[in-house]
C-alpha positions in Angstrom: 33.3 46.3 -15.6 30.6 44.6 -14.3 32.5 43.7 -10.9 33.6 47.2 -10.6 30.6 48.9 -11.0 29.8 49.9 -7.6 33.2 51.2 -7.1 33.1 53.3 -10.4 29.6 54.5 -9.0 31.4 55.7 -5.7 34.1 57.3 -7.5 32.1 59.1 -10.2 29.9 60.6 -7.2 33.0 61.7 -5.3 34.4 63.5 -8.5 30.9 65.1 -9.1 30.6 66.3 -5.5 34.1 67.9 -5.5 32.2 71.2 -6.6 29.5 71.0 -3.9 32.3 70.2 -1.1 34.4 73.4 -2.2 31.7 75.5 -2.2 30.7 74.1 1.1 34.3 74.9 2.6 33.8 78.5 1.4 30.4 79.0 3.2 31.3 77.2 6.2 34.3 79.6 6.3 32.4 82.7 5.9 29.7 81.6 8.4 32.4 80.7 11.1 34.1 84.0 10.6 31.0 85.9 11.3 30.1 83.8 14.2 33.5 84.0 15.6 33.5 87.7 15.6 30.3 88.0 16.9 31.2 85.5 19.8 34.5 87.9 20.6 32.0 90.6 20.9 29.3 89.2 23.0 31.8 86.6 25.3 34.3 88.7 27.2 36.0 88.3 30.6 33.8 89.7 33.3 36.0 92.0 35.8 33.4 91.6 38.4 33.8 88.0 38.7 37.1 86.3 40.2 39.7 85.3 37.2 39.6 81.6 37.9 35.4 81.6 37.9 34.2 79.0 35.5 32.9 81.7 33.3 36.1 83.6 33.0 37.9 80.4 32.5 35.7 79.4 29.6 35.7 83.0 28.1 39.6 83.1 28.2 40.3 79.9 26.7 37.6 79.7 23.9 36.9 83.3 22.8 40.0 85.3 23.8 41.5 85.5 20.3 40.0 84.8 16.6 41.9 81.7 16.6 40.5 80.4 19.5 37.0 81.3 18.8 37.7 79.6 15.1 38.3 76.5 17.0 35.6 76.7 19.3 33.1 76.9 16.5 34.6 74.1 15.0 33.8 72.2 18.1 30.1 73.4 17.6 30.4 72.5 13.8 31.1 69.0 14.8 29.5 68.7 18.1 32.7 67.9 19.6 32.1 67.9 23.5 30.5 71.5 23.0 28.8 71.3 26.5 32.1 71.8 28.3 32.3 75.1 26.7 28.7 76.8 26.5 27.6 75.5 30.1 29.6 77.8 32.2 28.9 80.7 29.9 25.2 80.2 29.5 24.9 79.7 33.3 26.4 83.2 33.7 24.9 84.9 30.8 21.5 83.4 29.9 21.4 85.4 26.4 24.3 83.4 25.2 22.2 80.6 24.9 20.7 82.1 21.6 24.1 82.5 20.3 25.2 78.9 20.6 21.7 77.4 19.6 22.1 79.5 16.5 25.3 78.7 15.6 24.6 74.7 16.2 21.4 75.0 14.1 23.1 76.9 11.4 26.4 75.1 11.3 26.0 71.7 12.4 22.3 70.7 11.3 20.7 73.1 8.6 24.2 73.5 6.1 25.2 69.8 6.5 21.6 68.6 5.6 21.7 71.3 2.9 25.1 69.8 1.6 23.8 66.3 1.9 20.5 67.2 -0.2 22.6 68.8 -2.7 25.0 65.8 -3.3 22.1 63.3 -3.3 20.3 65.6 -6.0 23.7 65.8 -7.9 23.9 61.8 -8.0 20.2 61.4 -8.8 20.8 64.0 -12.0 24.0 61.9 -12.9 22.2 58.5 -12.7 19.3 60.0 -15.0 21.6 61.5 -17.4 23.6 58.0 -17.6 20.4 56.3 -18.1 19.5 58.4 -20.8 23.1 58.0 -22.6 22.5 54.1 -21.8 19.3 54.1 -23.8 20.7 56.6 -26.7 23.5 54.1 -26.9 21.1 51.1 -26.9 18.9 52.5 -29.5 21.8 53.2 -31.7 23.3 49.7 -31.1 19.9 48.4 -32.0 19.4 50.4 -35.1 22.9 48.9 -36.4 21.8 45.6 -35.4 18.4 46.0 -37.5 20.4 47.0 -40.6 22.8 44.1 -39.9 20.0 41.6 -39.8 18.3 43.3 -43.0 21.2 42.7 -45.0 21.9 39.1 -43.5 18.2 38.5 -44.5 18.7 39.5 -48.2 21.5 37.1 -48.6 19.7 34.5 -46.9 16.7 34.9 -49.1 18.2 33.1 -52.3 14.9 33.3 -54.4 14.2 37.1 -53.3 10.6 36.4 -52.3 10.9 38.7 -49.5 10.0 35.6 -47.2 12.9 33.0 -45.7 12.2 29.5 -45.4 13.7 26.6 -43.2 15.4 25.1 -46.5 17.1 28.3 -47.2 18.2 29.0 -44.0 19.5 25.5 -43.4 21.4 25.7 -47.0 22.5 29.4 -46.3 26.4 29.7 -46.3 28.5 28.6 -43.3 29.7 32.2 -42.7 26.2 33.6 -42.6 25.1 30.5 -40.2 28.1 31.1 -38.0 27.3 34.8 -37.7 23.5 33.9 -37.2 24.4 31.7 -34.3 26.8 34.3 -32.9 24.0 36.9 -32.9 21.0 35.0 -31.7 23.1 32.3 -29.3 20.9 29.7 -30.6 23.0 26.9 -32.1 20.1 25.0 -33.7 18.6 26.6 -36.5 15.6 24.6 -36.8 14.7 25.6 -33.0 15.5 29.2 -34.3 13.3 29.0 -37.2 10.5 27.8 -35.1 10.8 30.3 -32.3 10.7 33.2 -35.5 8.0 31.3 -37.2 5.3 32.1 -34.5 2.2 31.4 -36.6 3.4 28.2 -38.1 3.2 29.3 -41.8 6.6 27.8 -43.0 8.1 31.1 -43.8 9.0 34.1 -42.2 9.6 37.8 -43.5 11.9 40.6 -42.7 10.3 42.0 -39.7 9.8 38.8 -38.3 13.2 38.1 -38.7 14.8 40.9 -37.4 12.6 41.4 -34.2 12.7 37.8 -33.6 16.5 37.6 -33.6 16.8 40.6 -31.3 14.4 39.3 -28.9 16.2 36.0 -28.9 19.5 37.7 -28.2 18.7 40.3 -25.6 15.9 38.3 -24.0 15.5 35.0 -22.1 14.3 31.8 -24.0 11.1 31.7 -21.5 10.2 35.3 -22.7 10.8 34.8 -26.3 8.3 31.4 -25.8 6.1 33.8 -24.1 5.8 36.3 -26.6 5.3 33.7 -29.5 2.7 32.4 -27.5 0.7 35.5 -27.1 1.0 36.4 -30.8 -0.4 32.5 -31.4 -3.4 33.4 -29.1 -4.0 36.8 -30.7 -4.1 34.8 -34.2 -6.3 32.3 -33.2 -8.4 35.0 -31.5 -8.5 37.1 -34.8 -9.6 33.9 -36.8 -12.3 33.1 -34.5 -13.7 36.5 -34.8 -13.7 36.2 -38.4 -15.1 32.8 -38.2 -17.9 34.0 -36.1 -18.8 37.1 -38.3 -18.9 34.7 -41.0 -21.2 32.3 -39.6 -23.5 35.0 -37.9 -24.1 36.8 -41.2 -26.4 34.1 -43.0 -28.2 33.6 -39.5 -28.7 37.1 -39.0 -30.4 37.1 -42.9 -32.6 34.3 -42.0 -33.9 35.7 -39.0 -34.6 39.2 -40.7 -36.3 37.2 -43.4 -38.6 35.4 -40.8 -39.6 38.8 -39.0 -40.6 40.2 -42.6 -42.3 37.0 -43.5 -40.8 37.2 -47.3 -40.7 33.5 -47.9 -42.7 30.6 -47.0 -39.5 28.6 -45.9 -38.6 31.2 -43.3 -40.1 29.9 -40.7 -39.0 26.2 -40.8 -35.5 27.6 -41.8 -35.5 29.6 -38.7 -36.8 26.6 -36.7 -34.1 24.6 -38.1 -31.1 26.8 -37.4 -32.6 27.8 -33.9 -33.2 24.0 -32.8 -29.7 22.4 -33.4 -29.3 22.0 -29.6 -32.9 20.8 -29.3 -33.3 16.9 -28.7 -37.0 17.0 -30.1 -35.9 18.6 -33.5 -33.5 15.9 -34.5 -36.6 13.6 -35.0 -38.7 16.0 -36.5 -38.0 16.7 -40.0 -38.5 20.1 -41.7 -41.0 19.7 -44.4 -42.6 22.0 -46.6 -46.5 22.4 -46.0 
C-alpha cells in the first residue's frame, strides 16, 4: 500500500470532489442560462448596418439563437479565442464591453477559483480526518501492545518481585523469547536488556519494560540510545543535586555558628572549611588557642 499511497490519495480526492463538481456543473448551467438570455436581448442584428458588416456577422453567428448563445458563453467560460467574438461587437456597441467582462469575471475567473478553493478545503479536511483516524488507530494499537507487554512481563518475572533481571530474561521460555524478539526487532537479549535498563541497576520494572520495548520497536536505534543517555544525564544531575545539598548543610551550619559566635572552635573550623584551596592553610594546622 505504501507504493500506491499517492495514487490512492488522488483517487480519494477525486471521489470526494464529485459532489463539488456536480454542484459546480449546476451553477455553471444557471449562470450560462442567465447570460445567454441577457446576451440575446442585448446583442441583436442592427438593420442600419449592412448584413455583411462585422457586427451583424458576429451577432448572427453567436447570439441568434439560445444554442448559439450557450456555445459562445462556453467559449467565454474556457477563454477559447473569445477575442474574435467580442471585438466586432464591442467596436460597434461600446456598452457590450461590460457584458463580456462581467461574463469572463464571473464564469472564467471567480467561479473557477471558488471551485478550486472548495476542493482544496475539502482535501485538507479529509487529510485532517485521516490524520485523526490514524492517531486514534495508533493509540488503540499502542494500548493493546501495552496490555500484551504487561502480560509478557508477568510471565517473565518468575519470582513475582515486580522487577525483571537479565537472568530471568535469559532463562525465559522459548516462545516468550521469540515473541519478544519479534516485537522489539532485536535479536540479542543482552543488548535489549541494556537498552531498557538505562540506570544500570540490573533490573527493570513494568513501566521501563513496556515503554522501552515500544520505543525500541517504533523508533530508530539512535533515538532509543539518545533517550537512554538523556535519562542517565537526568539521573546524574539529580544525584549531584542531592550530594550538593548534603555537603552544603553542614557548611551552612558552621557559617551560622561562626556568625553567632556560639563556640570557640567556630572561627577556626570556618577557616579550615573555607581554606581548602588556599596554599597557606595546607601548612598551618588548626590548633586550639
